[in-house]
N, C-alpha and C positions, 0 to 999 in steps of 0.2 A: 942888920940884914933883913929884918922883918919889914920895915917901911918900904924897901925897894921892891919886894915881891908882891905886896898887896895890890898894886895897880894892874897886874896881869890877870888876876881873877876878875876884876871889874871889867876889863877889856873883853875877856872871854864871855862874860855874861851879856855884854852889849852886843857882841858878834852873834851869839846864840839867839838873842831877842830879834835881831835884824833878820836872820835866816828864817826864824819861825814866822815873822811877819810876811816875808816874801812868799813862803810856802802857803800860808793861809790866804793871802790875796790871790794867788794862782788857783787855789781850790775853789774860792768863791767865783772866780771867772769861769772855770770849767763847769761848775754847777749851774750858773746862769745860762751858759751856752746850751747845756743839756735841757734845761727847762724851756728855752726858746725853741729848740728843735722839737720837743714834745708838743708844744703849742702849735707849731707849724704843721706837724703831722695831724693833729686834731682839726686844725682849720681845713686842711685838705679833705679830711673825712666828712666834716660837717658841711663844707661847701658842696661837695659831691652829693651829699644827701639832699640838700636843697635843690641842686640842679636836677637830680633824678625825680624828686617830688614834683617839680615844675613840669618836667617832661611827661610824667604820668598824668598830671592834671590836664595838660594840653591834649595829649593823645586820647584820653578818655572823654573828651568833650563830645556829647551826643550831636549827631548831625554832621554836616559838611563844614560849617563855620567854626573852626577851632579857636579857642580862647585861652589866654593865659589867666592865672588866678588874679583876682582883683587886689589881693593883699596876701601876706604870708599866713595869716590866720586861716585863710580858705584852704590851705594845704593840710590842715588838721583833720577835716572831715569834708569830703566831696560828695554831696547828696544829689548831684546832677544825673549820674547814671542810674539805671534801674536798681542797681545794687550799690549802695554807698561804699566808698573806699576811704582809706586813711593814707594819703600819699606820704605824710610825715607824722611820726608819733608825737612829737612835741616841737616847740619852737626852741632852737638852740641858741645859746649865747655865743658871741664871737670869742673864740679862745684866745685871741691876741689881746683884745681890749678888755675882755671880761664883761662887756655890756650886752644887753639884749638887742641893742640897736644895730642894724646892718645898713650898709649902703644898698640902695635898690636900683636895679637896672630896669627901667620901664620899657614895656613893649609899645608898639605903635598904637594899640588900642587902650593904652593906659593901664594895662595889667602889669604883673611882676614877671619879668623875663629872666631875672637872675639877681644874685646878691654878691656883695664884696665886703671885706673888712674895712673899717674906717681908720685902721691904724696906719700911721705914716712911718712906722719903723721899717728898716731895710731887712729883707728876708735873708736868711742864711742859705737856704736851699736855692740853687740856681739851675739844677738839671736833674734828670731822672724822673721827670713827670710823666703822667699817663698821656695818651694821645689827646684826650679832651682838654688837657691842661698844658699843652706844649707852649702856648703863648706866655706862660709864667717865666720862661727862661730869661726874658728881657725885662722883667719887672724891677722897678726901682724901689717900690714900697709894697706893703701888703695890699694897699688899695688897688694895685694893678692886677691882683689875682681875682679875675672876674669869673664867677661860677654862673654861667648862663646857658639857657637852652634855646637854640635856634633850629627850627625844623629845616630839613633839606629842601 
């Protein structure tokens, strides 16, 4: 009687191992999705910070001829006005790629009009954007999320 019953324990252990593997794989997938959503939220915040800094730099240009910053480093300290300002506290990394390099949207006068991520990954978020970011709803990749300032 003993040899016939020993196979059931082995099958039970195999079934339990399979269930645990499926649960672990699902947990990894959920965690990865949460991490990507967090990086997306950070990208939206950082991109908006760059857009606001570019806007501040442009608006604070002395005189009538408004200019965009020549590069991103110019956003760290703007000494053109009589009272120097810091439109941006630091240069942020791209939260999606983890790199310091951003895609640059050039203005007609060769300044920096905006930034975008260089990631070709597909975004999870497709709606619920702010008014300034409504164009993101049709984005195929994060590269389509353009954070730029254009005066009215």
